[in-house]
N, CA, C and O atoms as a GROMACS GRO file, in nm:
protein
  424
    1UNK      N    1   1.823   0.068  -3.018
    1UNK     CA    2   1.826   0.072  -2.873
    1UNK      C    3   1.738  -0.042  -2.819
    1UNK      O    4   1.622  -0.055  -2.859
    2UNK      N    5   1.793  -0.126  -2.729
    2UNK     CA    6   1.713  -0.238  -2.676
    2UNK      C    7   1.602  -0.188  -2.584
    2UNK      O    8   1.616  -0.086  -2.516
    3UNK      N    9   1.494  -0.262  -2.585
    3UNK     CA   10   1.381  -0.227  -2.500
    3UNK      C   11   1.411  -0.264  -2.355
    3UNK      O   12   1.473  -0.366  -2.327
    4UNK      N   13   1.366  -0.178  -2.265
    4UNK     CA   14   1.380  -0.206  -2.122
    4UNK      C   15   1.261  -0.289  -2.078
    4UNK      O   16   1.146  -0.254  -2.104
    5UNK      N   17   1.289  -0.398  -2.013
    5UNK     CA   18   1.181  -0.485  -1.963
    5UNK      C   19   1.158  -0.451  -1.818
    5UNK      O   20   1.249  -0.450  -1.736
    6UNK      N   21   1.033  -0.422  -1.788
    6UNK     CA   22   0.996  -0.389  -1.650
    6UNK      C   23   0.887  -0.484  -1.603
    6UNK      O   24   0.824  -0.553  -1.682
    7UNK      N   25   0.866  -0.485  -1.475
    7UNK     CA   26   0.755  -0.562  -1.418
    7UNK      C   27   0.688  -0.475  -1.313
    7UNK      O   28   0.752  -0.388  -1.254
    8UNK      N   29   0.560  -0.499  -1.289
    8UNK     CA   30   0.491  -0.417  -1.189
    8UNK      C   31   0.555  -0.432  -1.051
    8UNK      O   32   0.603  -0.539  -1.014
    9UNK      N   33   0.555  -0.322  -0.976
    9UNK     CA   34   0.608  -0.323  -0.841
    9UNK      C   35   0.511  -0.398  -0.751
    9UNK      O   36   0.390  -0.373  -0.757
   10UNK      N   37   0.560  -0.488  -0.669
   10UNK     CA   38   0.475  -0.568  -0.579
   10UNK      C   39   0.523  -0.545  -0.436
   10UNK      O   40   0.633  -0.587  -0.399
   11UNK      N   41   0.441  -0.479  -0.358
   11UNK     CA   42   0.477  -0.449  -0.218
   11UNK      C   43   0.507  -0.576  -0.140
   11UNK      O   44   0.594  -0.575  -0.053
   12UNK      N   45   0.437  -0.684  -0.170
   12UNK     CA   46   0.455  -0.809  -0.095
   12UNK      C   47   0.600  -0.860  -0.102
   12UNK      O   48   0.646  -0.926  -0.009
   13UNK      N   49   0.669  -0.828  -0.210
   13UNK     CA   50   0.809  -0.872  -0.224
   13UNK      C   51   0.903  -0.799  -0.129
   13UNK      O   52   1.017  -0.841  -0.109
   14UNK      N   53   0.856  -0.691  -0.069
   14UNK     CA   54   0.941  -0.609   0.017
   14UNK      C   55   0.901  -0.615   0.164
   14UNK      O   56   0.958  -0.545   0.247
   15UNK      N   57   0.803  -0.698   0.195
   15UNK     CA   58   0.758  -0.713   0.333
   15UNK      C   59   0.822  -0.838   0.390
   15UNK      O   60   0.763  -0.946   0.389
   16UNK      N   61   0.944  -0.822   0.438
   16UNK     CA   62   1.024  -0.938   0.479
   16UNK      C   63   1.019  -0.970   0.627
   16UNK      O   64   1.046  -1.083   0.667
   17UNK      N   65   0.985  -0.872   0.710
   17UNK     CA   66   0.984  -0.896   0.854
   17UNK      C   67   0.849  -0.856   0.913
   17UNK      O   68   0.770  -0.785   0.850
   18UNK      N   69   0.824  -0.904   1.033
   18UNK     CA   70   0.701  -0.866   1.104
   18UNK      C   71   0.695  -0.715   1.123
   18UNK      O   72   0.588  -0.655   1.113
   19UNK      N   73   0.809  -0.654   1.149
   19UNK     CA   74   0.814  -0.509   1.168
   19UNK      C   75   0.778  -0.436   1.039
   19UNK      O   76   0.706  -0.336   1.042
   20UNK      N   77   0.828  -0.486   0.925
   20UNK     CA   78   0.792  -0.426   0.795
   20UNK      C   79   0.642  -0.432   0.774
   20UNK      O   80   0.580  -0.334   0.732
   21UNK      N   81   0.583  -0.546   0.804
   21UNK     CA   82   0.441  -0.568   0.783
   21UNK      C   83   0.357  -0.478   0.874
   21UNK      O   84   0.259  -0.418   0.830
   22UNK      N   85   0.397  -0.469   1.001
   22UNK     CA   86   0.325  -0.384   1.096
   22UNK      C   87   0.335  -0.237   1.056
   22UNK      O   88   0.237  -0.164   1.064
   23UNK      N   89   0.452  -0.193   1.014
   23UNK     CA   90   0.471  -0.054   0.973
   23UNK      C   91   0.390  -0.023   0.848
   23UNK      O   92   0.333   0.086   0.836
   24UNK      N   93   0.384  -0.116   0.756
   24UNK     CA   94   0.307  -0.098   0.632
   24UNK      C   95   0.158  -0.083   0.664
   24UNK      O   96   0.092   0.006   0.611
   25UNK      N   97   0.106  -0.171   0.750
   25UNK     CA   98  -0.034  -0.161   0.789
   25UNK      C   99  -0.060  -0.032   0.866
   25UNK      O  100  -0.162   0.033   0.845
   26UNK      N  101   0.031   0.005   0.953
   26UNK     CA  102   0.017   0.128   1.031
   26UNK      C  103   0.009   0.250   0.939
   26UNK      O  104  -0.072   0.340   0.961
   27UNK      N  105   0.092   0.253   0.836
   27UNK     CA  106   0.088   0.365   0.741
   27UNK      C  107  -0.045   0.369   0.668
   27UNK      O  108  -0.100   0.477   0.645
   28UNK      N  109  -0.096   0.254   0.630
   28UNK     CA  110  -0.227   0.250   0.563
   28UNK      C  111  -0.338   0.297   0.657
   28UNK      O  112  -0.428   0.370   0.615
   29UNK      N  113  -0.331   0.256   0.784
   29UNK     CA  114  -0.431   0.300   0.882
   29UNK      C  115  -0.425   0.451   0.901
   29UNK      O  116  -0.529   0.515   0.915
   30UNK      N  117  -0.306   0.508   0.903
   30UNK     CA  118  -0.292   0.652   0.920
   30UNK      C  119  -0.355   0.729   0.805
   30UNK      O  120  -0.406   0.840   0.825
   31UNK      N  121  -0.353   0.672   0.686
   31UNK     CA  122  -0.416   0.737   0.571
   31UNK      C  123  -0.568   0.737   0.584
   31UNK      O  124  -0.635   0.830   0.537
   32UNK      N  125  -0.623   0.635   0.648
   32UNK     CA  126  -0.766   0.630   0.672
   32UNK      C  127  -0.852   0.590   0.553
   32UNK      O  128  -0.974   0.605   0.558
   33UNK      N  129  -0.792   0.542   0.447
   33UNK     CA  130  -0.866   0.501   0.328
   33UNK      C  131  -0.895   0.351   0.337
   33UNK      O  132  -0.802   0.270   0.333
   34UNK      N  133  -1.023   0.311   0.348
   34UNK     CA  134  -1.056   0.169   0.361
   34UNK      C  135  -1.000   0.082   0.249
   34UNK      O  136  -0.956  -0.030   0.274
   35UNK      N  137  -1.000   0.132   0.126
   35UNK     CA  138  -0.946   0.054   0.014
   35UNK      C  139  -0.796   0.033   0.030
   35UNK      O  140  -0.744  -0.074  -0.004
   36UNK      N  141  -0.726   0.134   0.079
   36UNK     CA  142  -0.582   0.124   0.101
   36UNK      C  143  -0.551   0.025   0.214
   36UNK      O  144  -0.457  -0.054   0.204
   37UNK      N  145  -0.630   0.029   0.319
   37UNK     CA  146  -0.612  -0.064   0.431
   37UNK      C  147  -0.634  -0.207   0.384
   37UNK      O  148  -0.556  -0.296   0.416
   38UNK      N  149  -0.739  -0.228   0.308
   38UNK     CA  150  -0.768  -0.361   0.254
   38UNK      C  151  -0.656  -0.409   0.162
   38UNK      O  152  -0.616  -0.525   0.168
   39UNK      N  153  -0.607  -0.319   0.077
   39UNK     CA  154  -0.496  -0.355  -0.013
   39UNK      C  155  -0.370  -0.388   0.066
   39UNK      O  156  -0.299  -0.483   0.031
   40UNK      N  157  -0.343  -0.312   0.171
   40UNK     CA  158  -0.225  -0.340   0.254
   40UNK      C  159  -0.238  -0.477   0.320
   40UNK      O  160  -0.141  -0.553   0.324
   41UNK      N  161  -0.356  -0.509   0.370
   41UNK     CA  162  -0.377  -0.642   0.428
   41UNK      C  163  -0.356  -0.750   0.324
   41UNK      O  164  -0.299  -0.855   0.353
   42UNK      N  165  -0.402  -0.725   0.202
   42UNK     CA  166  -0.381  -0.821   0.094
   42UNK      C  167  -0.233  -0.840   0.062
   42UNK      O  168  -0.188  -0.952   0.039
   43UNK      N  169  -0.158  -0.730   0.059
   43UNK     CA  170  -0.014  -0.739   0.033
   43UNK      C  171   0.057  -0.818   0.143
   43UNK      O  172   0.144  -0.900   0.116
   44UNK      N  173   0.019  -0.791   0.267
   44UNK     CA  174   0.081  -0.861   0.380
   44UNK      C  175   0.045  -1.009   0.376
   44UNK      O  176   0.131  -1.095   0.397
   45UNK      N  177  -0.081  -1.039   0.348
   45UNK     CA  178  -0.124  -1.179   0.340
   45UNK      C  179  -0.049  -1.251   0.227
   45UNK      O  180  -0.009  -1.366   0.243
   46UNK      N  181  -0.030  -1.183   0.116
   46UNK     CA  182   0.045  -1.241   0.004
   46UNK      C  183   0.189  -1.269   0.046
   46UNK      O  184   0.245  -1.374   0.013
   47UNK      N  185   0.249  -1.175   0.118
   47UNK     CA  186   0.387  -1.193   0.163
   47UNK      C  187   0.400  -1.311   0.258
   47UNK      O  188   0.501  -1.381   0.256
   48UNK      N  189   0.299  -1.333   0.340
   48UNK     CA  190   0.304  -1.443   0.438
   48UNK      C  191   0.255  -1.574   0.380
   48UNK      O  192   0.283  -1.680   0.436
   49UNK      N  193   0.183  -1.570   0.271
   49UNK     CA  194   0.126  -1.690   0.211
   49UNK      C  195  -0.026  -1.686   0.223
   49UNK      O  196  -0.082  -1.715   0.329
   50UNK      N  197  -0.090  -1.652   0.116
   50UNK     CA  198  -0.235  -1.632   0.116
   50UNK      C  199  -0.310  -1.757   0.161
   50UNK      O  200  -0.408  -1.746   0.235
   51UNK      N  201  -0.268  -1.875   0.118
   51UNK     CA  202  -0.339  -1.998   0.155
   51UNK      C  203  -0.334  -2.021   0.305
   51UNK      O  204  -0.435  -2.057   0.366
   52UNK      N  205  -0.218  -2.001   0.366
   52UNK     CA  206  -0.206  -2.022   0.510
   52UNK      C  207  -0.287  -1.918   0.588
   52UNK      O  208  -0.352  -1.952   0.686
   53UNK      N  209  -0.283  -1.794   0.545
   53UNK     CA  210  -0.359  -1.689   0.612
   53UNK      C  211  -0.508  -1.718   0.601
   53UNK      O  212  -0.582  -1.699   0.698
   54UNK      N  213  -0.554  -1.763   0.485
   54UNK     CA  214  -0.695  -1.798   0.467
   54UNK      C  215  -0.734  -1.909   0.565
   54UNK      O  216  -0.839  -1.901   0.629
   55UNK      N  217  -0.651  -2.011   0.576
   55UNK     CA  218  -0.681  -2.120   0.671
   55UNK      C  219  -0.685  -2.068   0.814
   55UNK      O  220  -0.777  -2.099   0.889
   56UNK      N  221  -0.584  -1.990   0.851
   56UNK     CA  222  -0.577  -1.937   0.988
   56UNK      C  223  -0.695  -1.844   1.020
   56UNK      O  224  -0.737  -1.835   1.135
   57UNK      N  225  -0.747  -1.776   0.919
   57UNK     CA  226  -0.859  -1.685   0.938
   57UNK      C  227  -0.994  -1.756   0.928
   57UNK      O  228  -1.098  -1.697   0.956
   58UNK      N  229  -0.991  -1.883   0.888
   58UNK     CA  230  -1.115  -1.958   0.873
   58UNK      C  231  -1.193  -1.918   0.749
   58UNK      O  232  -1.316  -1.922   0.747
   59UNK      N  233  -1.120  -1.878   0.645
   59UNK     CA  234  -1.181  -1.834   0.521
   59UNK      C  235  -1.129  -1.918   0.406
   59UNK      O  236  -1.020  -1.975   0.414
   60UNK      N  237  -1.205  -1.925   0.299
   60UNK     CA  238  -1.156  -1.987   0.178
   60UNK      C  239  -1.054  -1.897   0.111
   60UNK      O  240  -1.065  -1.774   0.120
   61UNK      N  241  -0.956  -1.956   0.045
   61UNK     CA  242  -0.852  -1.876  -0.020
   61UNK      C  243  -0.912  -1.782  -0.124
   61UNK      O  244  -0.876  -1.665  -0.130
   62UNK      N  245  -1.004  -1.834  -0.204
   62UNK     CA  246  -1.066  -1.749  -0.306
   62UNK      C  247  -1.149  -1.638  -0.242
   62UNK      O  248  -1.154  -1.526  -0.294
   63UNK      N  249  -1.215  -1.668  -0.131
   63UNK     CA  250  -1.293  -1.566  -0.060
   63UNK      C  251  -1.201  -1.456  -0.007
   63UNK      O  252  -1.236  -1.338  -0.010
   64UNK      N  253  -1.084  -1.496   0.041
   64UNK     CA  254  -0.989  -1.398   0.092
   64UNK      C  255  -0.937  -1.309  -0.021
   64UNK      O  256  -0.930  -1.187  -0.006
   65UNK      N  257  -0.901  -1.370  -0.133
   65UNK     CA  258  -0.857  -1.290  -0.248
   65UNK      C  259  -0.966  -1.192  -0.289
   65UNK      O  260  -0.937  -1.074  -0.314
   66UNK      N  261  -1.091  -1.238  -0.295
   66UNK     CA  262  -1.203  -1.152  -0.335
   66UNK      C  263  -1.224  -1.039  -0.236
   66UNK      O  264  -1.246  -0.924  -0.276
   67UNK      N  265  -1.219  -1.070  -0.107
   67UNK     CA  266  -1.241  -0.968  -0.004
   67UNK      C  267  -1.134  -0.860  -0.007
   67UNK      O  268  -1.164  -0.743   0.016
   68UNK      N  269  -1.009  -0.898  -0.034
   68UNK     CA  270  -0.898  -0.803  -0.030
   68UNK      C  271  -0.861  -0.746  -0.166
   68UNK      O  272  -0.763  -0.673  -0.179
   69UNK      N  273  -0.940  -0.780  -0.268
   69UNK     CA  274  -0.917  -0.725  -0.401
   69UNK      C  275  -0.953  -0.576  -0.403
   69UNK      O  276  -1.030  -0.530  -0.318
   70UNK      N  277  -0.899  -0.500  -0.499
   70UNK     CA  278  -0.933  -0.357  -0.505
   70UNK      C  279  -1.083  -0.330  -0.512
   70UNK      O  280  -1.130  -0.228  -0.461
   71UNK      N  281  -1.157  -0.420  -0.574
   71UNK     CA  282  -1.302  -0.401  -0.583
   71UNK      C  283  -1.376  -0.464  -0.465
   71UNK      O  284  -1.498  -0.455  -0.456
   72UNK      N  285  -1.302  -0.528  -0.374
   72UNK     CA  286  -1.364  -0.594  -0.260
   72UNK      C  287  -1.414  -0.494  -0.157
   72UNK      O  288  -1.368  -0.380  -0.151
   73UNK      N  289  -1.506  -0.539  -0.077
   73UNK     CA  290  -1.559  -0.456   0.031
   73UNK      C  291  -1.580  -0.549   0.152
   73UNK      O  292  -1.694  -0.582   0.186
   74UNK      N  293  -1.470  -0.591   0.216
   74UNK     CA  294  -1.482  -0.691   0.323
   74UNK      C  295  -1.556  -0.637   0.444
   74UNK      O  296  -1.549  -0.518   0.477
   75UNK      N  297  -1.627  -0.727   0.511
   75UNK     CA  298  -1.691  -0.692   0.637
   75UNK      C  299  -1.583  -0.670   0.742
   75UNK      O  300  -1.472  -0.722   0.730
   76UNK      N  301  -1.616  -0.593   0.844
   76UNK     CA  302  -1.519  -0.566   0.949
   76UNK      C  303  -1.477  -0.695   1.018
   76UNK      O  304  -1.360  -0.709   1.056
   77UNK      N  305  -1.569  -0.789   1.034
   77UNK     CA  306  -1.536  -0.918   1.096
   77UNK      C  307  -1.427  -0.990   1.015
   77UNK      O  308  -1.339  -1.054   1.072
   78UNK      N  309  -1.435  -0.980   0.883
   78UNK     CA  310  -1.334  -1.042   0.796
   78UNK      C  311  -1.200  -0.974   0.816
   78UNK      O  312  -1.096  -1.040   0.825
   79UNK      N  313  -1.201  -0.841   0.823
   79UNK     CA  314  -1.077  -0.766   0.847
   79UNK      C  315  -1.013  -0.811   0.978
   79UNK      O  316  -0.893  -0.835   0.983
   80UNK      N  317  -1.093  -0.823   1.081
   80UNK     CA  318  -1.040  -0.862   1.212
   80UNK      C  319  -0.984  -1.004   1.209
   80UNK      O  320  -0.881  -1.030   1.271
   81UNK      N  321  -1.049  -1.096   1.139
   81UNK     CA  322  -0.998  -1.232   1.126
   81UNK      C  323  -0.863  -1.233   1.054
   81UNK      O  324  -0.771  -1.304   1.093
   82UNK      N  325  -0.854  -1.154   0.949
   82UNK     CA  326  -0.729  -1.148   0.872
   82UNK      C  327  -0.618  -1.086   0.955
   82UNK      O  328  -0.506  -1.137   0.957
   83UNK      N  329  -0.647  -0.977   1.023
   83UNK     CA  330  -0.547  -0.911   1.108
   83UNK      C  331  -0.495  -1.010   1.212
   83UNK      O  332  -0.374  -1.018   1.235
   84UNK      N  333  -0.585  -1.084   1.274
   84UNK     CA  334  -0.545  -1.183   1.374
   84UNK      C  335  -0.461  -1.294   1.312
   84UNK      O  336  -0.358  -1.334   1.367
   85UNK      N  337  -0.503  -1.343   1.197
   85UNK     CA  338  -0.428  -1.450   1.128
   85UNK      C  339  -0.289  -1.402   1.087
   85UNK      O  340  -0.196  -1.482   1.079
   86UNK      N  341  -0.275  -1.273   1.062
   86UNK     CA  342  -0.145  -1.217   1.025
   86UNK      C  343  -0.055  -1.196   1.146
   86UNK      O  344   0.063  -1.165   1.132
   87UNK      N  345  -0.112  -1.214   1.267
   87UNK     CA  346  -0.034  -1.192   1.389
   87UNK      C  347  -0.015  -1.045   1.420
   87UNK      O  348   0.081  -1.007   1.486
   88UNK      N  349  -0.108  -0.963   1.373
   88UNK     CA  350  -0.101  -0.819   1.396
   88UNK      C  351  -0.217  -0.774   1.484
   88UNK      O  352  -0.309  -0.852   1.511
   89UNK      N  353  -0.212  -0.650   1.529
   89UNK     CA  354  -0.320  -0.590   1.606
   89UNK      C  355  -0.348  -0.452   1.549
   89UNK      O  356  -0.257  -0.383   1.504
   90UNK      N  357  -0.474  -0.413   1.554
   90UNK     CA  358  -0.510  -0.276   1.524
   90UNK      C  359  -0.507  -0.199   1.654
   90UNK      O  360  -0.532  -0.257   1.760
   91UNK      N  361  -0.476  -0.072   1.649
   91UNK     CA  362  -0.481   0.007   1.771
   91UNK      C  363  -0.532   0.147   1.739
   91UNK      O  364  -0.532   0.189   1.623
   92UNK      N  365  -0.574   0.216   1.840
   92UNK     CA  366  -0.626   0.351   1.821
   92UNK      C  367  -0.544   0.450   1.901
   92UNK      O  368  -0.487   0.418   2.005
   93UNK      N  369  -0.538   0.572   1.849
   93UNK     CA  370  -0.474   0.682   1.920
   93UNK      C  371  -0.553   0.807   1.886
   93UNK      O  372  -0.627   0.809   1.787
   94UNK      N  373  -0.540   0.911   1.966
   94UNK     CA  374  -0.613   1.034   1.937
   94UNK      C  375  -0.576   1.088   1.798
   94UNK      O  376  -0.460   1.080   1.756
   95UNK      N  377  -0.675   1.142   1.729
   95UNK     CA  378  -0.651   1.198   1.596
   95UNK      C  379  -0.544   1.307   1.606
   95UNK      O  380  -0.546   1.389   1.697
   96UNK      N  381  -0.453   1.306   1.511
   96UNK     CA  382  -0.347   1.406   1.509
   96UNK      C  383  -0.225   1.369   1.593
   96UNK      O  384  -0.122   1.436   1.585
   97UNK      N  385  -0.236   1.264   1.672
   97UNK     CA  386  -0.123   1.223   1.756
   97UNK      C  387  -0.043   1.119   1.680
   97UNK      O  388  -0.090   1.007   1.657
   98UNK      N  389   0.078   1.155   1.643
   98UNK     CA  390   0.168   1.060   1.576
   98UNK      C  391   0.285   1.037   1.668
   98UNK      O  392   0.357   1.130   1.704
   99UNK      N  393   0.302   0.912   1.706
   99UNK     CA  394   0.410   0.881   1.796
   99UNK      C  395   0.542   0.864   1.725
   99UNK      O  396   0.648   0.892   1.781
  100UNK      N  397   0.536   0.819   1.601
  100UNK     CA  398   0.659   0.797   1.525
  100UNK      C  399   0.733   0.672   1.567
  100UNK      O  400   0.842   0.644   1.518
  101UNK      N  401   0.675   0.596   1.659
  101UNK     CA  402   0.737   0.473   1.701
  101UNK      C  403   0.641   0.358   1.679
  101UNK      O  404   0.520   0.377   1.678
  102UNK      N  405   0.696   0.242   1.660
  102UNK     CA  406   0.617   0.123   1.638
  102UNK      C  407   0.626   0.037   1.762
  102UNK      O  408   0.735   0.002   1.807
  103UNK      N  409   0.512   0.004   1.817
  103UNK     CA  410   0.511  -0.084   1.933
  103UNK      C  411   0.498  -0.228   1.886
  103UNK      O  412   0.415  -0.259   1.800
  104UNK      N  413   0.579  -0.314   1.939
  104UNK     CA  414   0.572  -0.455   1.907
  104UNK      C  415   0.493  -0.526   2.016
  104UNK      O  416   0.520  -0.511   2.135
  105UNK      N  417   0.396  -0.602   1.973
  105UNK     CA  418   0.313  -0.679   2.065
  105UNK      C  419   0.365  -0.822   2.065
  105UNK      O  420   0.368  -0.887   1.961
  106UNK      N  421   0.405  -0.871   2.181
  106UNK     CA  422   0.459  -1.007   2.189
  106UNK      C  423   0.349  -1.107   2.210
  106UNK      O  424   0.376  -1.227   2.219
   0.00000   0.00000   0.00000
């Protein structure tokens, strides 16, 4: 029987539109796990091009990889720079309130 060749699943390969990216980050924010939020930002940055996002955020590419790595612990200022460079916004809503809709910010 031939061996099945697999490769690790990469979320960045499936984030094709701005809406996909915003929904992915929104889901991570709803979970409330800082490591998950950081990982989601890393996946989105990878999908958009890590080097360009690092430049737009005013960070070194290696610094961005390190900050968004699973073992990273980025400062909130870094998170905000990355979110802005990605063309996204964070938003707040009352706990327990799920709208089920995604608002697009132009």
